[in-house]
C-alpha positions in Angstrom: 52.6 29.7 -46.0 50.7 26.4 -46.1 53.3 24.5 -48.0 56.0 25.6 -45.6 53.9 24.3 -42.7 53.5 21.0 -44.4 57.2 20.7 -45.2 58.0 21.8 -41.6 55.8 19.2 -39.9 56.9 16.3 -42.1 60.6 17.4 -41.9 60.3 17.2 -38.2 58.6 13.8 -38.2 61.1 12.5 -40.8 64.0 13.7 -38.7 62.6 12.0 -35.6 62.1 8.7 -37.5 65.5 8.9 -39.1 67.2 9.6 -35.8 65.4 6.7 -34.2 66.3 4.4 -37.1 70.0 5.4 -36.9 69.9 4.8 -33.1 68.4 1.4 -33.5 70.8 0.3 -36.2 73.8 1.6 -34.2 72.5 -0.4 -31.2 71.8 -3.6 -33.1 75.1 -3.4 -35.1 76.9 -3.9 -31.9 75.0 -7.1 -31.1 76.7 -10.1 -32.7 74.7 -12.7 -34.5 75.0 -16.1 -32.8 75.5 -17.9 -36.1 78.5 -15.7 -36.8 77.5 -15.2 -40.5 78.3 -11.9 -42.2 75.7 -9.9 -44.1 77.1 -11.2 -47.4 76.8 -14.8 -46.2 73.3 -14.3 -45.0 72.3 -12.8 -48.3 73.9 -15.6 -50.3 72.2 -18.2 -48.2 68.8 -16.6 -48.5 69.2 -16.4 -52.3 70.2 -20.1 -52.4 67.3 -21.1 -50.2 64.9 -19.1 -52.3 66.1 -20.7 -55.5 67.2 -17.4 -56.9 70.0 -17.7 -59.5 72.0 -15.0 -61.3 71.9 -12.5 -58.5 75.3 -11.2 -57.1 75.9 -9.8 -53.6 78.3 -6.9 -53.7 79.5 -4.1 -51.5 78.5 -0.5 -52.1 80.0 2.6 -50.5 78.2 4.6 -47.8 76.0 4.0 -44.8 72.4 2.8 -45.0 72.9 2.7 -48.8 71.7 -0.9 -49.1 69.4 -1.7 -52.0 68.6 -4.3 -54.7 69.1 -3.3 -58.3 66.8 -5.2 -60.6 68.6 -3.9 -63.7 71.8 -5.8 -63.1 70.4 -8.2 -60.5 72.7 -7.2 -57.7 72.1 -7.0 -53.9 74.1 -4.0 -52.9 75.2 -3.9 -49.3 76.9 -1.1 -47.4 80.4 -2.1 -46.0 79.0 -2.3 -42.5 76.3 -4.7 -43.6 78.4 -6.6 -46.2 81.1 -7.5 -43.7 79.2 -7.1 -40.5 78.2 -10.1 -38.3 75.5 -8.4 -36.3 71.8 -8.6 -36.0 71.3 -5.4 -38.0 73.5 -6.7 -40.8 71.5 -9.9 -41.0 68.2 -8.1 -41.0 69.2 -5.6 -43.7 70.8 -8.3 -45.9 67.7 -10.5 -45.7 65.5 -7.5 -46.5 67.3 -6.7 -49.6 67.3 -10.3 -50.7 63.5 -10.1 -50.1 63.4 -7.7 -53.1 65.5 -10.0 -55.2 63.0 -12.8 -54.5 60.2 -10.5 -55.3 61.8 -9.8 -58.7 62.3 -13.5 -59.3 58.7 -14.2 -58.4 57.4 -11.3 -60.5 55.8 -9.7 -57.4 53.0 -7.4 -58.8 53.7 -4.3 -56.8 57.4 -4.4 -57.6 56.5 -4.7 -61.3 54.2 -1.7 -61.0 56.9 0.3 -59.2 59.5 -0.6 -61.8 57.2 0.4 -64.6 56.8 3.9 -63.1 60.5 4.5 -62.7 61.0 6.1 -66.2 57.9 8.3 -65.7 59.1 9.4 -62.2 62.6 10.1 -63.6 61.2 12.6 -66.1 58.7 14.1 -63.7 61.1 14.7 -60.9 63.4 16.6 -63.3 60.8 19.2 -64.3 58.0 19.0 -61.7 59.1 21.6 -59.2 59.6 24.2 -61.9 56.2 23.5 -63.5 54.5 23.7 -60.1 56.3 27.0 -59.3 55.3 28.5 -62.6 51.8 27.1 -62.3 51.3 28.7 -58.9 52.5 32.1 -60.1 50.3 32.0 -63.2 47.4 29.9 -61.9 44.7 32.5 -62.7 45.9 33.2 -66.2 47.1 29.7 -67.1 45.6 27.1 -64.7 46.6 24.3 -67.1 50.3 24.7 -66.1 49.5 24.0 -62.4 47.3 21.1 -63.4 50.1 19.6 -65.4 52.4 19.9 -62.4 49.7 18.4 -60.1 49.4 15.4 -62.4 53.2 14.9 -62.4 53.3 15.2 -58.6 50.4 12.7 -58.3 52.6 10.2 -60.1 55.4 10.6 -57.6 52.8 10.2 -54.8 51.5 7.1 -56.4 55.1 5.8 -56.6 55.5 6.4 -52.9 52.4 4.5 -52.0 53.2 1.6 -54.3 56.6 1.4 -52.6 55.0 0.6 -49.2 53.7 -2.9 -50.0 57.0 -3.6 -51.8 59.0 -2.7 -48.6 56.5 -4.4 -46.2 56.5 -7.6 -48.2 60.4 -7.7 -48.4 60.5 -7.3 -44.6 57.9 -10.0 -44.2 59.9 -12.4 -46.4 63.1 -11.5 -44.6 61.8 -12.1 -41.1 60.0 -15.3 -42.0 63.2 -16.7 -43.5 65.3 -15.6 -40.6 63.0 -17.3 -38.2 62.5 -20.5 -40.2 66.2 -21.0 -40.7 67.0 -20.2 -37.0 69.4 -17.5 -37.9 67.6 -15.2 -35.5 66.0 -16.6 -32.5 64.4 -15.2 -29.3 65.6 -11.6 -28.7 67.7 -11.7 -31.9 64.5 -12.0 -33.9 62.7 -9.3 -31.9 65.6 -6.9 -32.5 65.8 -7.7 -36.2 62.0 -7.1 -36.5 62.4 -3.8 -34.6 65.2 -2.5 -36.9 63.2 -3.3 -40.0 60.1 -1.7 -38.6 61.8 1.6 -38.2 63.2 1.4 -41.7 59.7 0.8 -43.0 58.4 3.9 -41.1 60.7 6.1 -43.2 58.8 5.1 -46.3 55.4 5.6 -44.6 56.4 9.2 -43.6 57.6 10.0 -47.1 54.3 8.7 -48.6 52.2 10.7 -46.2 54.3 13.8 -46.8 53.9 13.4 -50.5 50.1 13.0 -50.2 49.7 16.0 -47.9 51.7 18.2 -50.4 49.7 16.9 -53.3 46.4 17.8 -51.5 47.8 21.3 -50.9 48.5 21.9 -54.6 45.1 20.6 -55.5 43.5 23.0 -53.0 45.4 25.9 -54.6 44.2 24.8 -58.1 40.5 24.4 -57.0 40.6 27.6 -54.9 41.6 29.6 -58.0 38.9 28.0 -60.1 36.1 29.6 -58.2 
């Protein structure tokens, strides 16, 4: 039952944070940016100011699907952000460009996270099955559960390495928005607030992963006695 309690608690926290995030972005997406720039224009300007060449700003389907793809060097903005001329559009666009600048500057934590992607891709495909089989057969074959724990530990490590990557991208975005005067006064406060709630989703995910990992370790150690 322990794992269900952990999942339940963190699902509730995640739902609360996600709901607040959506509420904040809905609020700030209705607040026009004084400069009148669209998310695409904000992104392109930040890339130029940062001296980052060869990165394209494109539109991607969906809502809150914004991301930077280091493989093809594209800043992918959801339609609402790409065409939007709001505080939230500017904040999100600048944040994703923060990742592009990290990539161009060989930011250490981004390089570490990128190096783990192939491992995480394989682990996530088989991890849950190995953990399930490992729990069911832990007394006879403890090595199976241990293998699952090692795989899960890699995903937990990935979650925690993601935190400084996201925080740094936000720091770069807010610093640039303030220095260029694209967000001033309340605008800047709202942009900071929106990105703060976005960052909290990563914090919750990392803590949930750590709690779940500790649970599996306790099962393994408990059956070793």
